Steps between C-alpha positions, in 0.01 A plus 500: 500500500580676828493877511713681749651840549766703684432642841662824392775651284829676564548822306840428352676674216528242226511411138326205339459316173285196442631173366457122495748488784576799730833579669513721806758759581588728787725807453617814682308769305496740791754557774276601784150437641256654743270293710187659654451506873306204632206621705338155519162674474466488120649314206857629452588682182744364251868596532640736237845496337727775381856556374498347154792256438608500134725190532220306664262604221758395240523158662120467485498601134779245430263224623221626261757517217621138576137375497432687174816347349402152605149540354664590168737206513356205298745256658422570865150433631333479157120538516529636852466867580661629817341775702620691803390661823755747639474679838689776671632396841612850598800352674269408787439147627136564581428618148713225342315235704164641383624488140604142533164398650327679218706316246435148632134554581407723205314837492186398316188583693349164412632189326377151442657160560383185331367203700848352554619819677801515275609777255774720395610715801493882463883496447722193445812668630628827641799705397624670822530622757790751490601485871611209712275588790184509280604184313553317833152596622316452173674174397439343839123539438459429135755220533234311687304492179813429296446807279841566333663834583801611305677802653728727308650695790462310827853386603470378858671156526226394739264469202695201379335289766276258313328389818368853560467620150417200280382700195741796511746554216718792400705630210734708721774339693454457870704697752693188571647516154539873521708455813693228324556723202631784718723256688645387168588862415665537843694182448598601145680813635618331821290736712498295820418785736176690443232686683132412451202741511152351483146629510284416796261259316489151361706609197795623709487273805487172295803629298693583818450147624613357170805722480611415850492126429591482129776766476727314725428158356539590136814708507621550848364850520374683808263784581665786680163621614127443436276804538122510462389823334217674684156568354462867411752767596662427833798744507656361817495136383619594155787699649597208712498262202719733292740531794533122502573508126766770544677317786500162327797383293260346246512691168209313348138568607210278398164669482219246506207731553227688326552832336299674770728366768819586312414861416507621860823318570665651190399850614689428825800358311511818299466716807799330670693494170575124518698421184723211388232230537420243238119447498340174400125555430213256504252496213258715708701821454762419232318685226336763733518828313485700829858411577645567152529879548789735536400520860591135581725390215836599663411245774328235294693498174646162420222315688448143395146376512279203433216572264211307363586350162440751222315366207376620160134473407459583134190697415432618853562866437271500195237331709529761770458771245170348397348522854178691510248541779127444453346833605152348514587225756507649843513184697771441754559169329656672198646809655872429484557648150290801573691568821827482299359729240392758754839488674692526178307779325390677821144482382176359631223297348149636535397262773806416714498195723368535848762622740683714249612830647325778312744741337471727205630312192435481130275222374648189358391391157690164487660591171802680638836388362746335747794610292411864562589478871813405687416166653702204641233256379647481155855431619534133420883490504528368854219248539560306818183441707309521170715215362402285801136581445539398132658168602230434768218544247671272248568238773129480572416488129754222427366305794143532376618409145671183626186413692272536189738284294446204731382187323199328650603177672860616540445779754688547820191494730283228644421225242740669254244772453566849361377841616281709272387863509153390606623280790821692590594502860778739615728224641503342154653817350753504790616154387576625149647824626747307703625328184504797264821562309537755220732779374410859446577695182781662700661156534435438874379162609202481736424206718413445863680285756320291759451813721339701216809719450602573137855448386653810662689764320600851602688782322795655668485878478757775550446869566718685247593862578528681173739790454209747459377404850215282383448142610447201281380161621692240288475130478838342577412137537250233613453235761295199414434146594459231237396143526838374373764749606366620837557858601707716267628856543606686186645853528656723243773656703591755233161667528489544870555853646676509833462818705861517619826658380649164410196410293533148634281288733555601865633262761266410780642246743520490873846330489725451202536148381765293679781420265634147457714412790263649755168396652195695606445553873152615586462815695296430808158658493527615138351354172682221331630738232707690759821306583865527557755318282734275705810346338495125498726340755814306415423182307161616385394662177199667338498543125154654489361836584258558783548156654438448870746218540860426413584148380780311652765380251563126466765357723783523242410857404526843659336834436659747260619838630173649361297223665308449171632156397684202643853433407699186564688516833871527480664165558787510741774243528878506544598574140831484321428843362474697826803625692446261803475200265803613294709539808407158640552339163845659470594397848385141437706482180794659682492229767469229234805647324693517824420136569626411147818701555563338840428162346744575221770610751454178700515288188817669386654461849335163585841345581598760754479415871232765585260357235570138589455558868164397648368307198533707182203308348269647765634844413416452136149376589460796730595744227256335255218511754571868574488565129156336494393715800594815311324385183177386677437857609428583138191287517346753747536785239262548204134422441396202705406191299401158611840344434692781663269488807554126535873515434603808698457360849599147404824631336565731799441226756705231326788737417535622854469156650769383260719792606436463876542119471849552354585741780365253764704219353815721484448588866465135589814422297695762697387337826571145372848590377584660834383189691697279266820689587465414858647176641245214448278708270595352173168336433324842484576555136417139410136563571498840332688457176428647158221262426324572824544875441340479158224278634425739785460791260280302270279370782454842657424654164257220410301577815449858373410370151239277653356792698480714187345222295228436760434870522464547121280186463267576790469879486694638208599868507312687224491850353249710688356849436485653848266797533518523879824699537389799275159610388625654173744233377542126488800332659593207277670254732549128562266364759700249704216256490591344828635712783598175680707383199686829492558498874630141492737596215638801695506302823706223340754748368508675837552177689798401281645845527463500877664158527792620284534812704502295827765251379710783352480690821620201696788453257603863469814460734647197329847536344522710181653228297166320493264772598235670275266516795557865571411592145201270507386642830516854369329410175219309681459794736447724201270247340283456806485868572378566145224244507385583852456857379332380184188351666348821648618705200339256258169488693472874528597586141214539254498384143809504302703612797449164664672342197776766524555418865534129420742571215697728722524231767610244245768730363614627839537147647663375181751786492563445876584131444711574187703773653538348846602158378692570180621856549800429726603204283489700175698772676778247584486338156516827305679745731705288746611194301797453740255395765332244264749226590480199723796625697340835558171349603665245726735770637209707606354206670827413680561857612151520654530164664 
């Protein structure tokens, strides 16, 4: 074999127990340390530690208890005895690093390796370290040798980097999850506006970066301010930070810092009497007893905090009661229990360790009773870091147990080989540690993800202010992440104490949520949580809160008065139920009735000279066509349909052409009769007899019928929802289909009317016995005036008013023709019957001639 030895030893406070396999551990047994001056002329003395830390000692004793419990468990690592080597890191990186090097290299003065240079390493894994900074430094070194390191208190999210820390594991959640857990609480209470105070170290600065990115993404929250707490007591800087807190509108303050950073800030908060704040504490100071005093509680009562998961470890208290120092072992390597004993009983063993400050004290016997003194060691009601230590030890034990159960030829390593205690290499244990999966007696599942992080779980704590002025830290919920359900926040709202008169959660927002019907408008230069609420514009709606955009309604819809939903647009058309439609309908029916009455009068007096004069058949046709003109106006009233759109202009065009054709023929008859009465003009009537008159009316009307047919076939008028006139309503109208067709229809009527007017105007001075020309001239003048005025009025009238203008033009021109042509005749027939004789008519003609 090969003999070798250590170059030197570190004098470290420790505690050791032999075993087949040894686990290492590093704990905060003392708070402070003193390093000697380095003269560089002689070998430096060893550093000394002081300020005994009971919680740190309890964590170390938890590891020894867990190993003792495993050794007594016949189902876990049977036939294998676990040992331990524990060291005090004194909360100092230099000392913690020395402890780690001692663990992985061993402390034996001389040891032997067999010829293959393989053997069981001094420790197969390390439980620790307690701080992130130490864990980063130590793991980066021992990770090169793939020695597994399972921390119970290092939370920096940077340690999840498998490239830098390939053998690092932890049973405490990383700060990334702690930030996520705190954000979940913020989101749960809709606290979107909060201040952030962080410590000036890896713990706080990493958290600040995470908050600034994740708070906005996860719930739309914003940080009103981010302040870095100074190291030590810096009154001016602390005063400035508290002034920022006072001036801010944020009512929630997140403290992501160590207890030592927060204590100085709280003194300044108390000095300036800053009340009304809701504090959200990180796990570093949630359970700090220094704040739970009558001095601070008026300001901190109601604080919500994240705490390491509390667990129960049956039998731990009884185990602690059995602790006894060995008064005969004066080595540094087994000094931890003796140091605790001296601190607790204020006594001293006969030969104190080197570096102990000499004071007068009673001698320790080692048989003192722990229950005789008031000591926090035995308080096992709130085991948090200790529970993580317990899980870390069991994780290493289960990994080792899985490794030893490997069947030869079915192993995971090269050639399907298995690892053994005699040939164990650290990286092989890392392989099994990565796959470990078990549940504690408390019911919590323990396994590691690909980054070495255990399934995270935190307790949510609340600071209860009791009526007698005392403070109680109570568990009100938990935040955890499971493999199947993701992250879950559970809070018992009934248990929470709120430090306000309303006893309800405070509001902390920069701007209140925008109600439906409004949109958020960012304030320039301010965080996204600060905004104005702008009402949605017409035609746009928003049915959600805190939306940055309003949605335009579909074309047939319009925004409600509240702008929170779309409603169908009002449909406008010339209706029978509105006053305008009723008036036009009544007028149309009145004109139709008048035509019927006049027709009845003419039928009853058809044998009288005034009816028979100038072709009574044309008069009857004219009355029927006028009746059709009045009735066709009804097609323009009511909801447009395909058949009404197609029929309205065709009926209008044909009816009016029929009417104007009759008038034109009557005018031509007057002129023909007059010419026939002249010498040599007898042939005039031969070429313009009754058959020719009927044929002329039919031919002229047929032309209009052909125009209408071509129009309907080529570009039929159809119902059309016009949204161009008004933005908030739909005009339901008939699209003409072809403007050319409509223009030709009107142009044809206009040309016939103009021709009738021209011939009537020429014939206006003919003798009365034959002459209707004056009446026709006057009626055509009215007709043309109405329709000339119609064109600009129709073009400029929107929606239903265009239809109303057309109906009015139809009715006005129809009434003009009816009254001008038949009014005087009805007057004579009904009121002056003595003038309705041939003699009277001829007499009038003779007297004028």
